[in-house]
N, C-alpha and C positions, 0 to 999 in steps of 0.2 A: 378187692383192696381199694382203699380210698386214694384220692389224688395226692394227699399230703404224705401218705405212707410211701407211695411210689417215688416222690421227690426225695424222701429221706434215704431211700435205698440206694440211689445213685450218688457215688462220691463226686465231690466238686460241684454239685448243683444246689443252688439255694432253693428255699421253699417258694419264693415268688415266681411269677410267670416270666416269660421271655421279655426283654426290653423292647419298646417300640420307639424307633428312631423317627425324627422329623416332626413329631407332634408338639414338641416344646414342653415346658414345664406346665403342670396342671394348674389351670386357672390363670395362666399367663396371657400376655398380649402377643398376638402373632405379628410378624414383621410387616406384613402388608397393611395391617390396621393402624400402624403408628402414624401419627400426624407428621407431615414433613414440614421442615422449616421453610418459610417463604424466601425465595431467592432475592438477594439484594441486587438491584440494578445500579450500575455506575451513575453517580450524580454528575450532571453536566455543570461545568464551571461557568459562572457568569462572567462574561468579558467586560472588563472595566478599561476603557481607553486611557492610555497614558501620554499620548502624543497629540499634537494639534490636528494632524491628519486623521487620527483615530476618532477624535471628537467630532470632526466634520462628517465622517462616514456614519458614526452612530446617530447623529442628528438628522441624517438624510440629505445633507447639503451636497455630498458627493455620492453618486449612486452607481458608478461603473468603474471598472478597472482601467478602461481605455481613457477615461477622463483624468485619472491619476497620472498615466503615462504621458498624456499630452501636456499636462502642467509641469512635468519633470520632477515630481515629488518622489521622495524615497519612502518605501514601506518598511517600517521597523517593527510592526506587530502582526503576528499571524492571525489575530482576531479580525483584522481588516479584511483579509481574503475570505475568511469564513463567513463574514457578514455579507460581502458582496456576492460570493459564490457558495450558497449553502449546499449545492448538490455535488461539491467537490469531494472526491474520495481518494484515499492514500493506499499505496500498495508497496510492500517491501520488494525491492528489485534484487539486491545482492547483500550478503552478509559474509564478513571475513574476520580473521584474527590477525592482529598485529603483535608480533613478538620482538622485544628489544632487550639487548643485554646492557645492564647498567652496573655500577659499582656495587650495588646491593644485591645483585642477582638478575635473573631474567624476569622481565615484566611483560604481562599479557594484557592486551586491550582488544576491544571489539570494534569493528567498523561496519556501518550499515548505510546502504543507499536506498532511499525511498522516493517514489514518484507519486505526484499528486495531480489528478486530472479529472475532468468531468465528462470525457468522451464527446465533447461538443465544442472544441476550439480553445481549450485552456490546458496547459501542462506546466509543471514545475518539478524540478529534481533537486534533492538535497542530500547531504552527507553528514553523518555524525559519528563521533568516536567517544568511547567511555569504557570504564572497567566492567560495567554491567551491560548486558545485551539490551535490556529494556530501556535503559537510559540512552543508549546509542540510537535506538530506533526512534525514541521521542525527539532527540535532537535533530535527527535527519528529517523527521516529519515536519517539525517546525521550520527547518531551513527550506524544505520543499515548498511549503506554503508561501514563504517570502520570495521564492524564485518563480512563482507562477507568472506565465506570460501568455498573452492572447495569440492565437494562431489563426491566420486567414485560410479558410478552406474554400475550395472551388473545384472546377473541372478544367484542367489545362491540357487534357489529352486531345489530340487531333482526331483520334478514332471515335471519340464519344461525342464531344461538343454539346453536352447537355447543360442545364442550368442548375443542377443539384450540387450540393457541397459534400462530395464524397472523396476528394483527393486534394492535392496541392494545386494552386493555380498556375505554377510554373516550376521549372526544375531548380532545385536548391542544393547547395553543397556546403557542408560544415565540417569543422575540424576540432578535435579535442585530444590534446597530447599527440600520440602517434597514429591515431585513428582518424580516417577521413571517410565520411559517409555522404552519399549523394542520393537524393530522393527525386524520382521521376514520376510525373503524373501518369496514371493508367486509366483505361476505360472502365466504366461501371460494370461490376460483376466479376472482375478479375480477382479481387482480393489483395491481400498484402503479401508481396513476394519478399520475405525477410526472415531472419532467424528468430528463435524463440523469444528471447528477451527484448530484442529490437522490435519485434512485431507487437509485443505487449505494450511497449512505450508508445508506439504509433496508434494503437487502439485507444489508449488513454487520452491521446491528443484529439481523437475524433476521426482519424483517417480510416477509410474502408478499402480503398484501392490505391496501390502504388507499387512501383518498382524501386528497389534499393540496391545500391552497390556499396561495399565496404572494403576498405584497405587498412592494413595495420593489425595491431594486436587487439582484435575485437573481443576476446574473452575478458579483457580488462574493462570491467563495467564502468569504472570511474571515468575513463577516457571516452568510452562508447556513449555513455549517457550525455556527456558534455557535447559530443559531436552532434547527437540527435537534437539536443536543445538548441544548438547553434544553427542547425538547418531550419528548424521550425520558426525560430525568431525572425529569420530573413523573410518569411512569407508575410509578416506583419510590417516590418520596417521597409521592405522594398515594394510591397504591394500598396 
């Protein structure tokens, strides 16, 4: 008996052979052979200075952040910091939600805290709020660039007494809200004795070895970040 006759004899079975899955349509193009679209890279915005200080920085008349601080000038453009410190990188420290009851109902906003540092003696912390998370992070990043301050590194530990810049030159103490933080110089090789987020902020500033003590509501990163920045500012102002 032929194969066609056998297929007709079985009820519910068609004359064609069994289907083959995974081969795709006959004469079609397989998924791996399809050309992929080129990935679009984000275009970098060209900074156009709008202030007199920005024009001096763009022309090369002012070449360092310390010179701006000595002259007592106010930085109003984040592009100035990006021009003077091209190796600066930003990192999101904390993100939260702000809920408020109004006459029209409950309104929700996002709050972001961003730190900007180059791990070599510069740190800035900013805060931003918006109804969208992305916009809040962008505002906080721009504010962090405007708050960048130089930090004096050194070795103030009596146990080490080396000439390398791995810690703070002397003991500093700062306060932000209800949080009080004290940074004590430590010998080389000890590391950073601090909590998770506090340790990351000190790493962005360029510290490698230090003891820290904290008092108050340290989980509140708004106050904790202000206290750390107040500590590190004193190394430059008092040193």
